[in-house]
BAMI-282551 format. One record per residue (C-alpha): residue number from 1; residue in three letters; x, y, z. Coordinates in nm, 2 decimals. Each point is the difference from the previous one (the first is absolute). Layout:
[NUM,"ala",[X,Y,Z]]
...
END
This chain:
[1,"met",[-0.94,-1.08,0.86]]
[2,"pro",[0.27,-0.17,-0.16]]
[3,"ser",[0.29,0.24,-0.04]]
[4,"thr",[0.38,0.00,0.07]]
[5,"phe",[-0.03,0.40,0.00]]
[6,"val",[0.03,0.12,0.41]]
[7,"ala",[-0.23,0.33,0.02]]
[8,"lys",[0.03,0.21,0.30]]
[9,"gly",[-0.23,0.28,-0.13]]
[10,"ala",[-0.11,0.23,-0.25]]
[11,"glu",[0.25,0.24,0.10]]
[12,"ala",[0.30,-0.18,0.04]]
[13,"tyr",[-0.08,-0.17,-0.33]]
[14,"glu",[-0.02,0.36,-0.17]]
[15,"ala",[0.30,0.12,0.14]]
[16,"ser",[0.19,-0.32,-0.11]]
[17,"met",[-0.16,-0.14,-0.38]]
[18,"gly",[-0.35,0.22,0.02]]
[19,"arg",[0.19,0.32,-0.15]]
[20,"trp",[0.16,-0.23,-0.25]]
[21,"ser",[-0.29,-0.19,-0.12]]
[22,"arg",[-0.17,0.33,-0.10]]
[23,"arg",[0.31,0.10,-0.20]]
[24,"leu",[-0.03,-0.32,-0.19]]
[25,"ala",[-0.39,-0.04,-0.06]]
[26,"ala",[0.02,0.32,-0.30]]
[27,"pro",[0.26,-0.24,-0.19]]
[28,"phe",[-0.15,-0.33,0.07]]
[29,"leu",[-0.36,0.12,-0.14]]
[30,"glu",[0.16,0.15,-0.34]]
[31,"phe",[0.15,-0.37,-0.03]]
[32,"ala",[-0.32,-0.19,0.13]]
[33,"gly",[-0.27,0.19,-0.13]]
[34,"val",[-0.31,0.16,0.12]]
[35,"pro",[-0.32,-0.16,-0.18]]
[36,"ser",[-0.25,0.30,-0.12]]
[37,"gly",[-0.29,-0.09,0.23]]
[38,"gly",[-0.12,-0.32,0.21]]
[39,"arg",[0.11,-0.15,0.37]]
[40,"val",[0.39,-0.04,0.04]]
[41,"leu",[0.16,-0.17,0.32]]
[42,"asp",[0.33,0.12,0.21]]
[43,"ala",[0.07,-0.37,0.16]]
[44,"gly",[0.23,0.11,0.26]]
[45,"cys",[-0.08,0.37,0.05]]
[46,"gly",[0.23,0.07,0.30]]
[47,"thr",[-0.09,0.39,0.12]]
[48,"gly",[-0.15,0.09,-0.34]]
[49,"ser",[0.30,0.12,-0.21]]
[50,"leu",[-0.12,-0.17,-0.29]]
[51,"thr",[-0.41,0.02,0.06]]
[52,"leu",[0.04,0.37,0.00]]
[53,"ala",[0.20,0.04,-0.34]]
[54,"leu",[-0.27,-0.27,-0.16]]
[55,"ser",[-0.29,0.26,0.19]]
[56,"ala",[0.16,0.25,-0.21]]
[57,"his",[-0.14,-0.12,-0.34]]
[58,"pro",[-0.37,0.10,0.02]]
[59,"glu",[-0.13,-0.24,-0.29]]
[60,"leu",[0.05,-0.27,0.32]]
[61,"glu",[-0.33,-0.12,0.11]]
[62,"val",[0.14,-0.16,0.35]]
[63,"val",[0.33,-0.08,0.10]]
[64,"glu",[0.02,-0.29,0.24]]
[65,"ala",[0.31,-0.03,0.24]]
[66,"leu",[0.06,-0.27,0.22]]
[67,"asp",[0.29,-0.05,0.25]]
[68,"phe",[0.07,-0.20,0.30]]
[69,"glu",[0.03,0.20,0.26]]
[70,"glu",[-0.21,0.20,0.17]]
[71,"asn",[0.19,0.31,0.05]]
[72,"phe",[0.10,0.01,-0.37]]
[73,"val",[-0.37,-0.05,-0.04]]
[74,"ala",[-0.12,0.28,0.22]]
[75,"ala",[0.26,0.24,-0.10]]
[76,"leu",[-0.12,0.00,-0.36]]
[77,"arg",[-0.30,0.03,0.14]]
[78,"ser",[0.10,0.36,0.20]]
[79,"arg",[0.15,0.13,-0.31]]
[80,"thr",[-0.33,-0.03,-0.32]]
[81,"asp",[-0.34,0.11,0.01]]
[82,"asp",[-0.01,-0.11,-0.35]]
[83,"ala",[-0.33,-0.22,0.00]]
[84,"arg",[0.14,-0.22,-0.29]]
[85,"ile",[0.26,-0.16,0.24]]
[86,"arg",[-0.12,-0.27,0.18]]
[87,"val",[0.30,-0.14,0.30]]
[88,"gln",[0.02,-0.32,0.16]]
[89,"gln",[0.20,-0.26,0.20]]
[90,"gly",[0.06,-0.28,-0.22]]
[91,"asp",[0.28,-0.25,-0.09]]
[92,"val",[0.11,0.03,-0.39]]
[93,"cys",[0.06,-0.40,-0.01]]
[94,"ala",[-0.39,-0.02,0.06]]
[95,"leu",[-0.15,0.30,-0.17]]
[96,"pro",[-0.36,0.06,0.14]]
[97,"phe",[-0.12,0.04,-0.34]]
[98,"glu",[-0.22,-0.18,-0.26]]
[99,"ser",[0.20,-0.15,-0.31]]
[100,"gln",[0.02,0.29,-0.34]]
[101,"thr",[-0.11,0.27,0.22]]
[102,"phe",[0.27,0.26,-0.09]]
[103,"gly",[0.14,0.16,-0.28]]
[104,"ala",[0.33,0.07,0.14]]
[105,"ala",[0.20,-0.18,0.28]]
[106,"tyr",[0.31,0.18,0.17]]
[107,"ser",[0.25,-0.12,0.30]]
[108,"leu",[0.25,0.26,0.06]]
[109,"leu",[0.27,-0.11,0.22]]
[110,"val",[-0.13,-0.29,0.17]]
[111,"leu",[0.04,-0.34,-0.21]]
[112,"his",[0.32,-0.02,0.14]]
[113,"phe",[-0.12,-0.01,0.38]]
[114,"val",[-0.28,-0.21,-0.03]]
[115,"ser",[-0.01,-0.37,0.07]]
[116,"asp",[-0.04,-0.17,-0.29]]
[117,"ala",[0.01,0.26,-0.34]]
[118,"his",[-0.13,-0.27,-0.22]]
[119,"lys",[-0.31,-0.02,0.16]]
[120,"ala",[-0.02,0.35,0.03]]
[121,"ala",[0.05,0.06,-0.40]]
[122,"arg",[-0.24,-0.27,-0.04]]
[123,"glu",[-0.28,0.15,0.18]]
[124,"met",[0.11,0.36,-0.21]]
[125,"arg",[-0.07,-0.18,-0.31]]
[126,"arg",[-0.33,-0.16,0.12]]
[127,"val",[-0.16,0.33,0.10]]
[128,"leu",[0.09,0.16,-0.31]]
[129,"arg",[-0.21,0.02,-0.32]]
[130,"pro",[0.10,-0.17,-0.31]]
[131,"gly",[0.26,0.22,-0.16]]
[132,"ala",[0.03,0.22,0.29]]
[133,"ala",[0.38,0.08,0.16]]
[134,"ala",[0.15,-0.10,0.32]]
[135,"ala",[0.32,0.19,0.09]]
[136,"ala",[0.27,-0.03,0.26]]
[137,"ala",[0.29,0.19,0.13]]
[138,"val",[0.28,-0.10,0.25]]
[139,"trp",[0.33,0.11,0.12]]
[140,"ser",[0.30,-0.14,-0.15]]
[141,"tyr",[0.24,-0.15,0.30]]
[142,"glu",[0.31,0.19,-0.22]]
[143,"gly",[-0.21,0.31,-0.09]]
[144,"met",[0.00,0.14,0.33]]
[145,"pro",[0.32,0.18,0.12]]
[146,"ser",[-0.12,0.20,0.28]]
[147,"trp",[-0.15,-0.36,0.14]]
[148,"arg",[0.32,-0.16,-0.05]]
[149,"leu",[0.21,0.23,0.13]]
[150,"phe",[-0.20,-0.03,0.35]]
[151,"trp",[-0.02,-0.40,-0.05]]
[152,"asp",[0.43,-0.03,-0.09]]
[153,"thr",[0.08,0.27,0.30]]
[154,"ile",[-0.23,-0.15,0.24]]
[155,"leu",[0.15,-0.35,-0.09]]
[156,"ala",[0.36,0.04,-0.05]]
[157,"leu",[0.01,0.14,0.41]]
[158,"glu",[-0.31,-0.27,0.08]]
[159,"pro",[-0.02,-0.29,-0.15]]
[160,"glu",[-0.24,-0.17,0.19]]
[161,"ala",[-0.28,0.31,-0.11]]
[162,"ala",[-0.03,-0.23,-0.29]]
[163,"gly",[-0.40,-0.13,0.06]]
[164,"asn",[-0.04,0.26,0.27]]
[165,"gly",[-0.11,0.28,-0.22]]
[166,"val",[0.29,-0.04,-0.22]]
[167,"pro",[-0.04,-0.24,-0.31]]
[168,"ser",[0.23,-0.27,-0.02]]
[169,"gly",[-0.08,-0.04,-0.41]]
[170,"arg",[-0.22,0.15,-0.23]]
[171,"arg",[-0.35,-0.07,-0.05]]
[172,"pro",[-0.22,-0.20,-0.22]]
[173,"leu",[-0.11,0.17,-0.31]]
[174,"thr",[0.28,0.23,0.03]]
[175,"ala",[0.25,-0.08,-0.30]]
[176,"glu",[-0.06,0.09,-0.34]]
[177,"gly",[-0.26,-0.25,-0.17]]
[178,"glu",[-0.14,-0.11,0.30]]
[179,"leu",[-0.30,0.20,0.02]]
[180,"arg",[-0.05,-0.11,-0.39]]
[181,"glu",[0.01,-0.32,0.07]]
[182,"leu",[-0.26,0.02,0.30]]
[183,"phe",[-0.20,0.14,-0.27]]
[184,"glu",[0.01,-0.27,-0.24]]
[185,"thr",[-0.07,-0.27,0.24]]
[186,"ala",[-0.31,0.17,0.12]]
[187,"gly",[-0.09,-0.04,-0.38]]
[188,"leu",[0.01,0.38,-0.08]]
[189,"lys",[0.08,0.03,-0.38]]
[190,"asp",[0.15,0.31,-0.19]]
[191,"ile",[0.26,0.09,0.27]]
[192,"ala",[0.19,0.29,-0.01]]
[193,"glu",[0.28,0.09,0.23]]
[194,"thr",[0.18,0.32,0.14]]
[195,"thr",[0.22,0.17,0.25]]
[196,"leu",[-0.12,0.30,0.16]]
[197,"thr",[0.23,0.24,0.15]]
[198,"ile",[-0.09,0.28,0.28]]
[199,"thr",[0.23,0.20,0.21]]
[200,"met",[0.03,-0.07,0.38]]
[201,"asp",[0.06,0.33,0.14]]
[202,"tyr",[0.11,0.08,0.38]]
[203,"ala",[0.01,0.33,0.13]]
[204,"asn",[0.28,-0.10,0.24]]
[205,"phe",[0.13,-0.30,0.21]]
[206,"glu",[-0.27,0.02,0.27]]
[207,"asp",[-0.25,0.02,-0.29]]
[208,"phe",[0.19,-0.37,-0.14]]
[209,"trp",[0.04,-0.13,0.34]]
[210,"leu",[-0.27,0.03,0.19]]
[211,"pro",[-0.26,-0.21,-0.22]]
[212,"lys",[0.24,-0.26,-0.09]]
[213,"val",[0.06,-0.06,0.38]]
[214,"tyr",[-0.35,0.06,0.16]]
[215,"gly",[-0.20,-0.09,-0.38]]
[216,"gln",[-0.18,-0.29,-0.09]]
[217,"gly",[0.18,-0.34,0.10]]
[218,"thr",[0.16,-0.10,0.31]]
[219,"phe",[0.33,0.16,0.01]]
[220,"ala",[-0.06,0.23,0.27]]
[221,"ala",[-0.04,-0.27,0.30]]
[222,"phe",[0.30,-0.12,-0.17]]
[223,"phe",[0.16,0.30,0.02]]
[224,"asp",[-0.12,0.15,0.32]]
[225,"gly",[0.10,-0.31,0.17]]
[226,"leu",[0.41,0.05,-0.07]]
[227,"pro",[0.19,0.16,0.26]]
[228,"glu",[0.02,0.38,-0.03]]
[229,"pro",[0.36,0.03,-0.13]]
[230,"arg",[-0.10,-0.26,-0.27]]
[231,"arg",[-0.28,0.21,-0.11]]
[232,"asp",[0.20,0.28,-0.02]]
[233,"leu",[0.23,-0.18,-0.21]]
[234,"leu",[-0.23,-0.11,-0.22]]
[235,"arg",[-0.15,0.36,-0.05]]
[236,"asp",[0.33,0.18,-0.03]]
[237,"ala",[0.06,-0.23,-0.32]]
[238,"met",[-0.32,0.01,-0.13]]
[239,"arg",[0.04,0.43,0.00]]
[240,"ala",[0.34,-0.04,-0.14]]
[241,"ala",[-0.13,-0.22,-0.27]]
[242,"tyr",[-0.25,0.21,-0.06]]
[243,"leu",[0.20,0.30,-0.03]]
[244,"ala",[0.25,-0.18,-0.23]]
[245,"gly",[0.29,0.24,0.03]]
[246,"glu",[-0.18,0.28,0.07]]
[247,"arg",[0.04,0.23,0.36]]
[248,"glu",[-0.32,0.16,-0.03]]
[249,"asp",[-0.34,-0.20,0.06]]
[250,"gly",[-0.24,0.08,-0.28]]
[251,"pro",[-0.25,-0.16,-0.28]]
[252,"arg",[0.11,-0.29,-0.19]]
[253,"gly",[-0.20,-0.19,-0.26]]
[254,"phe",[-0.01,-0.38,-0.13]]
[255,"lys",[-0.10,-0.14,-0.31]]
[256,"ser",[-0.19,-0.31,0.07]]
[257,"val",[-0.18,-0.23,-0.26]]
[258,"ala",[-0.33,-0.21,0.00]]
[259,"phe",[-0.08,-0.28,-0.22]]
[260,"ala",[-0.32,0.00,-0.18]]
[261,"val",[-0.19,-0.21,-0.20]]
[262,"arg",[-0.36,0.00,-0.14]]
[263,"gly",[-0.21,-0.26,-0.18]]
[264,"thr",[-0.36,-0.07,-0.14]]
[265,"ala",[-0.24,-0.30,0.14]]
END
């Protein structure tokens, strides 16, 4: 299935990003809205953060959840016994559903990873009943200070890490206005946009460092391939950046921003 997201299993995803997806799901649904009944779609469900938030609405009859990654699909199935939730592997750029069958379609932290976001947005519009809403959110490139702290520190010491698990630039759709333009191009109407803010809380440096090194993506292979002195230098520099002048290790919180948009078919 087409994606630029390098998955390394459900547990790694949960540690590096899934916990923040769960935190973002509630404000996202508050903005997007939930219909008073019927069938809704979670396009790119991951390990189920949004799907499970949708299932907390008892008025919904069916929650269809779809993701390209088999491990994520299996993880979601293991997390719920709600008969209304239907989980399957699939491609958000070619949704396996008939046209005009959903009362709402959602995509949380997915569209900046798919191979063709325009096709995915058109697919979301296609499966919506007339007047039904589509909504999506992606992280702001400039609005993720914990990740920028990680990326910038790595690149300052190991410039060749760019493209080896550390982005050399921002992903599509992660700048202001791009998600709105995507929905407009897909033919959705009555478009509204906003920013959503959560706090990414880390218990200590290890909680910050390990999921970023060994979570999703390909940086772990680059890091493990470095000579031990360079690995130690990177870790020490990152610890100093995380501590931000404090002598004792401990919790830190980073305000993090996502762009969100909704529109109607």
